[in-house]
Every structure is written in C-alpha cells, then in structure tokens.
C-alpha positions as CSV (number, residue, x, y, z in Angstrom):
1,M,-7.4,34.1,-13.1
2,S,-6.8,30.6,-11.8
3,K,-3.4,29.0,-12.4
4,R,-3.0,26.0,-14.6
5,P,-2.4,22.8,-12.6
6,S,1.1,21.5,-13.0
7,A,2.7,18.5,-11.3
8,L,6.0,20.4,-11.4
9,R,4.5,23.0,-9.0
10,S,3.7,20.3,-6.3
11,R,6.7,19.9,-4.0
12,S,5.0,17.1,-2.2
13,L,4.4,15.2,-5.4
14,I,8.0,15.6,-6.6
15,I,9.6,14.6,-3.3
16,G,7.1,11.7,-2.8
17,T,7.7,10.4,-6.3
18,V,11.5,10.6,-6.0
19,L,11.4,8.7,-2.7
20,S,8.9,6.1,-4.0
21,L,10.9,5.6,-7.2
22,L,14.1,5.1,-5.2
23,F,12.7,2.1,-3.4
24,V,10.8,0.7,-6.4
25,T,14.1,0.9,-8.4
26,A,15.9,-0.9,-5.6
27,A,13.3,-3.6,-5.6
28,L,13.5,-4.1,-9.4
29,V,17.3,-4.1,-9.4
30,S,17.2,-6.8,-6.7
31,F,15.7,-9.2,-9.2
32,V,18.9,-9.2,-11.2
33,W,21.7,-8.0,-8.8
34,T,22.5,-7.5,-5.2
35,P,25.9,-6.8,-3.7
36,F,25.8,-10.1,-1.8
37,D,23.7,-13.2,-1.6
38,V,21.0,-12.5,1.0
39,E,20.8,-16.2,1.9
40,A,24.6,-16.7,2.4
41,L,25.8,-16.7,6.0
42,H,29.2,-15.3,7.0
43,I,29.3,-15.7,10.8
44,A,32.9,-14.4,10.9
45,N,31.7,-11.1,9.4
46,K,28.6,-10.7,11.7
47,L,27.5,-7.4,13.3
48,K,29.9,-5.2,11.2
49,A,29.2,-1.5,11.2
50,P,28.7,0.2,7.8
51,N,32.0,0.1,5.9
52,A,33.5,0.3,2.4
53,V,32.6,-3.4,1.7
54,N,29.2,-3.7,3.4
55,W,27.8,-0.2,2.9
56,L,25.1,-0.6,5.5
57,G,26.9,-3.1,7.7
58,T,26.0,-6.8,8.4
59,D,23.5,-8.5,10.7
60,H,24.0,-11.2,13.3
61,F,24.4,-13.9,10.6
62,G,26.9,-11.8,8.6
63,R,24.4,-11.1,5.9
64,D,24.8,-7.8,4.0
65,I,22.1,-5.4,5.2
66,F,22.1,-3.3,2.0
67,S,21.3,-6.4,0.0
68,M,18.6,-7.4,2.4
69,I,17.1,-3.9,2.2
70,M,16.9,-4.2,-1.6
71,V,15.2,-7.6,-1.5
72,G,13.0,-6.5,1.5
73,A,11.8,-3.6,-0.7
74,R,10.7,-6.2,-3.2
75,T,8.8,-8.2,-0.6
76,S,7.1,-5.2,0.9
77,I,6.1,-3.6,-2.4
78,A,4.8,-6.9,-3.8
79,V,2.7,-7.6,-0.7
80,A,1.3,-4.1,-0.6
81,L,0.7,-3.9,-4.4
82,V,-1.2,-7.2,-4.6
83,A,-3.2,-6.4,-1.4
84,V,-4.2,-3.0,-2.8
85,G,-5.1,-4.7,-6.1
86,I,-7.4,-7.1,-4.2
87,G,-9.1,-4.1,-2.5
88,I,-9.6,-2.3,-5.8
89,V,-10.8,-5.3,-7.8
90,L,-13.3,-6.4,-5.2
91,G,-14.1,-3.1,-3.4
92,V,-14.8,-0.8,-6.4
93,P,-17.5,-3.0,-8.0
94,L,-19.2,-3.4,-4.6
95,G,-19.2,0.3,-4.1
96,L,-20.6,0.9,-7.6
97,A,-23.3,-1.7,-7.0
98,A,-24.2,-0.2,-3.6
99,A,-24.5,3.3,-5.1
100,A,-26.5,2.1,-8.1
101,N,-28.9,0.4,-5.7
102,R,-28.9,3.1,-3.0
103,G,-31.4,2.5,-0.2
104,S,-32.0,-1.1,-1.3
105,L,-31.4,-4.4,0.5
106,L,-28.3,-4.9,-1.6
107,D,-26.9,-1.6,-0.5
108,E,-27.6,-2.4,3.1
109,L,-25.9,-5.8,2.9
110,I,-22.8,-4.4,1.2
111,M,-22.4,-1.6,3.7
112,R,-23.1,-3.9,6.8
113,G,-20.6,-6.4,5.4
114,N,-18.0,-3.5,5.2
115,D,-18.7,-2.6,8.8
116,L,-18.1,-6.3,9.8
117,I,-14.7,-6.4,8.1
118,F,-13.8,-3.0,9.6
119,A,-14.4,-4.5,13.0
120,F,-11.4,-6.8,12.6
121,P,-8.0,-5.0,11.9
122,S,-5.7,-6.6,9.4
123,L,-3.5,-8.0,12.2
124,V,-6.5,-9.9,13.7
125,I,-7.5,-11.2,10.3
126,A,-3.9,-12.3,9.7
127,I,-3.9,-14.2,13.0
128,L,-7.1,-16.0,12.0
129,I,-5.8,-16.9,8.6
130,T,-2.4,-18.0,9.8
131,A,-4.0,-20.1,12.5
132,V,-5.7,-22.1,9.8
133,F,-3.2,-22.0,6.9
134,G,0.1,-21.1,8.5
135,A,2.3,-17.9,8.3
136,S,3.4,-16.8,4.9
137,A,3.6,-13.8,2.6
138,I,0.6,-15.0,0.7
139,N,-1.6,-15.1,3.8
140,A,-0.3,-11.6,4.7
141,I,-1.5,-10.4,1.3
142,V,-4.9,-12.0,1.8
143,A,-5.3,-10.4,5.2
144,I,-4.3,-6.9,4.1
145,G,-6.3,-7.3,0.9
146,I,-9.5,-8.2,2.8
147,F,-9.1,-5.1,5.0
148,N,-8.7,-2.9,1.8
149,I,-12.0,-4.1,0.3
150,P,-14.3,-2.0,2.5
151,V,-12.0,1.0,2.2
152,F,-12.4,1.2,-1.6
153,A,-16.1,0.1,-1.4
154,R,-17.0,3.0,0.9
155,L,-14.9,5.5,-1.1
156,T,-16.4,4.4,-4.4
157,R,-20.0,4.5,-3.0
158,S,-19.5,7.9,-1.5
159,G,-18.1,9.4,-4.7
160,A,-20.7,7.6,-6.9
161,L,-23.8,8.7,-4.9
162,S,-23.2,12.4,-5.6
163,L,-22.9,11.6,-9.4
164,W,-26.2,9.7,-9.7
165,E,-28.1,13.0,-9.4
166,R,-26.1,14.7,-12.1
167,E,-27.7,15.7,-15.4
168,F,-25.4,13.6,-17.6
169,I,-26.3,10.4,-15.6
170,M,-30.0,11.2,-16.0
171,A,-29.5,11.6,-19.7
172,A,-27.8,8.2,-19.8
173,Q,-30.8,6.7,-18.0
174,V,-33.2,8.3,-20.4
175,A,-31.1,6.8,-23.3
176,G,-31.9,3.4,-21.9
177,K,-28.5,2.4,-20.4
178,S,-28.6,-0.1,-17.6
179,S,-27.3,0.8,-14.1
180,A,-24.3,-1.5,-14.5
181,R,-23.3,0.2,-17.8
182,I,-23.8,3.7,-16.4
183,S,-21.6,2.7,-13.4
184,F,-18.7,1.5,-15.5
185,E,-19.0,4.0,-18.4
186,H,-19.8,7.2,-16.6
187,I,-19.5,6.8,-12.8
188,L,-16.2,5.0,-12.6
189,P,-14.2,7.4,-14.7
190,N,-15.4,10.3,-12.6
191,V,-14.3,8.7,-9.3
192,M,-11.0,7.5,-10.7
193,N,-9.1,10.5,-9.2
194,L,-10.4,9.5,-5.7
195,L,-9.3,5.9,-6.2
196,I,-5.8,6.9,-7.4
197,V,-5.2,9.0,-4.4
198,Q,-6.6,6.5,-2.0
199,G,-4.6,3.8,-3.7
200,T,-1.3,5.5,-2.9
201,I,-2.4,5.9,0.7
202,Q,-3.5,2.3,1.1
203,F,-0.2,1.2,-0.6
204,S,1.8,3.0,2.1
205,L,-0.5,1.5,4.8
206,G,0.0,-1.9,3.2
207,I,3.8,-1.6,3.5
208,L,3.3,-0.7,7.2
209,A,0.9,-3.6,7.7
210,E,3.3,-6.1,6.0
211,A,6.2,-4.9,8.2
212,G,4.0,-5.3,11.3
213,L,2.9,-8.8,10.3
214,S,6.5,-9.8,9.5
215,Y,7.6,-8.3,12.8
216,V,5.3,-10.7,14.8
217,G,6.2,-13.6,12.5
218,L,3.0,-13.7,10.4
219,G,4.4,-12.3,7.2
220,A,7.2,-13.4,4.9
221,Q,9.1,-16.3,6.4
222,P,12.9,-16.8,6.5
223,P,15.1,-16.9,4.5
224,T,13.1,-14.3,2.5
225,P,14.2,-10.9,3.8
226,S,11.5,-8.5,5.1
227,W,11.9,-5.1,6.7
228,G,9.6,-6.2,9.6
229,R,11.6,-9.4,10.2
230,M,14.8,-7.4,10.2
231,L,13.4,-5.2,12.9
232,A,12.4,-8.2,14.9
233,D,15.8,-9.7,14.6
234,A,17.5,-6.5,15.7
235,Q,15.4,-5.7,18.8
236,T,17.8,-7.6,21.2
237,M,20.9,-6.1,19.6
238,V,20.1,-2.4,19.5
239,S,22.7,-1.6,22.2
240,F,25.7,-3.0,20.4
241,A,24.5,-3.0,16.7
242,P,22.1,-0.1,16.3
243,H,22.4,-0.1,12.5
244,M,20.5,-3.4,12.4
245,A,17.3,-1.6,13.6
246,L,17.9,1.9,12.3
247,I,18.4,1.0,8.6
248,P,15.2,-1.1,8.1
249,G,13.3,1.3,10.2
250,L,14.5,4.2,8.1
251,A,13.6,2.3,5.0
252,I,10.0,1.9,6.2
253,V,9.7,5.5,7.3
254,L,11.1,7.0,4.0
255,T,9.0,4.7,1.8
256,V,5.8,5.4,3.7
257,L,6.6,9.1,3.8
258,G,7.3,9.1,0.0
259,L,4.0,7.4,-0.7
260,N,2.0,9.8,1.6
261,L,3.6,12.8,0.0
262,M,2.9,11.5,-3.4
263,G,-0.7,10.9,-2.4
264,D,-1.0,14.5,-1.1
265,G,0.5,15.8,-4.3
266,L,-1.9,13.8,-6.4
267,R,-4.9,14.9,-4.4
268,D,-3.9,18.6,-4.9
269,L,-3.4,18.0,-8.6
270,L,-6.5,15.9,-9.3
271,D,-9.1,17.6,-6.9
272,P,-10.4,20.8,-8.6
273,R,-11.8,22.1,-5.3
274,I,-8.4,22.1,-3.6
275,R,-6.7,23.3,-6.7
276,N,-9.0,26.3,-7.1
277,A,-8.8,27.1,-3.4
278,R,-5.0,27.5,-3.7
279,S,-5.1,29.4,-7.0
C-alpha cells in the first residue's frame, strides 16, 4: 500500500523552504528597516570585524554588511523573480504552440530559435545588451530572462507532447475545441507541476547569474547593494578582511542551496513516478 504524499515527510522541502523564506523575509524587511543606512559612508569605521554593533562587520567604506546583505537579497530576488517571470510568460506559450503544431514549420522555427538562444549564455547576452544600453539591473533582468525563455519552452513542449496522445485530449478534439483552447484548458494544468519545479531551479540559477553579472560590473550599479558587487569589492581585501567575501558568498550559497532543496522536495512531492518509487 502506497504512502500518502506529505510535504512534512520531505526533509529537502522543509530545509529548502526555511532557507528560502529566511532570505525572502530579509529582503521584505529591508523595504522598511535595516540596522544602518546602506548608502551612508563611515570611513572611520571601515573594515571592522563582526561585533556587537555591526553584527557582520563593515566594508572598506564603513558600511554595515548585515544591512547590505538584506538589501542585496532584495536586489537578487527581484532580478531573479522577474527574469523567471519573463521566461515563463514567453516560454510556456511558445512550448504549448510548438507541441500543438508538432512537426510543422512553426514547431521547427520555435525550436531552432530556442537553439539559437541557447548558443549564447546569459553573460554573453548581458554583454551585448550592456554594450548598447549600458550596465544596470534592468538589463541584467532582460539578459537572464531571455536565456530562461527556451528553458521553459522546451520543458513545456516536452511535457505537452506526451499529453496530446492521451484519451481526454482526443475527447476534447472530438468535442470541437481548438488547439489553443485545449492547450490552455487541458495541457497547461497537467504540466504545471513540471513548471513549478523548474521555476524554483531557474530562480536559483537567476540569483547566481545576477551575482555573476554584478561581479563583473554588468548588474546592479552602485550605490545599490548587490551580493556579486560585494564579492567584487572584497577580492583585494580577503587577506585582512575575509568577512567581506565570506558573508556575501555564504548568502549566495545558502540561498541557492535552499532553492535547490525546495525544488527537489517539490519534485518528489509532485511527481507521482518518483513518489511511487519511494513508497
């Protein structure tokens, strides 16, 4: 007898959700409160190790690192969230259209377009965009979002193709429903579990991509705090102020780890094949 699926039985889901909520909470709280002003410079207080006043120490300008981590979480989450949203909003309809017109010229054009985007990593796309429009968080969002489009398009098409041969889809066709209506009323709800899991994975990759772009100066620009920018500022000071690099690096690692664990837990919870195999 198979066990009933329960989110409370998934250790990965619990740990991942707790870690993710920790940083989401920090980002939300930063809108209304931070221990110190992240744009205020206190040169006399620079490079302080963690202490009772500055819990995670200060940077080379005397700014409070704990406050910067909170605001940096807001920046990273906002960039990744919007970028994933772009991938879903544009990629899912393309995947549904490709599956509904499988084997047609439209299907071929969509998939070859996906291959073209995959040929250029988000960093290369960001370089091209910033060369024209300049470096900013908006351009980082566009670059990461463009790279997410083929990810969701391919996943949606793959999941939809297996459904188009099912009896309930054939019944909908016999009832006279159009391909577009079938795609959104019957196909999309049945691939939603795949999209949710992939969304958490792409969200974690988006945070990594944002940190990487900010590290090379293509993401959020000063004075807006960013975890990647904090790492870039710390690279020449690791020997005498290691906390400047360790703390933002740890924030990135824990956030990405939390999202990946949550994605694994959701996959185990939502995928009946994996759930039944472990029952």
